C-alpha positions, 0 to 999 in steps of 0.5 A, a space after each residue: 209894958 207891965 206884962 213883960 211882952 217885948 214886940 220887934 220888927 223889921 227895920 232898914 239897916 242903918 236908919 237912926 231915929 231921934 225917937 222911935 217912930 212908934 212912940 206915940 202910940 206907948 200911951 197910958 190910959 186915964 180911965 174915967 171913974 164913977 162912984 156907985 152913987 154917981 152910977 145910979 144918979 147920973 149913968 144908970 138905965 133899964 136899957 143898960 146894965 152897969 157892966 156895959 157902961 163900964 166897957 163903954 167908958 174902957 172902950 173910949 178911953 182907948 179910941 181917945 187915946 189912939 185918935 190923939 196919938 195919929 193926930 
C-alpha cells in the first residue's frame, strides 16, 4: 500500500505459513486507458457520460482482480 495503512488480524499461535494466506488478494490493478479520440469514436453515447465510463472501467478492473484471486 502506498498510503501507509497497516492492517492486522488474529491468528493461531505457532502456525507457520510458507506464504501469507491472504497474499493472493494483494493485487495491483492495471486500469484500461483510452484517449479522448478513442472515447469519442468507440465509447461515447448520449445516454452515458465519460464519468460513467471511467467508473465502469475502474469497477470492472477491480472485480476482475478479485475474481482472479479467488480462482
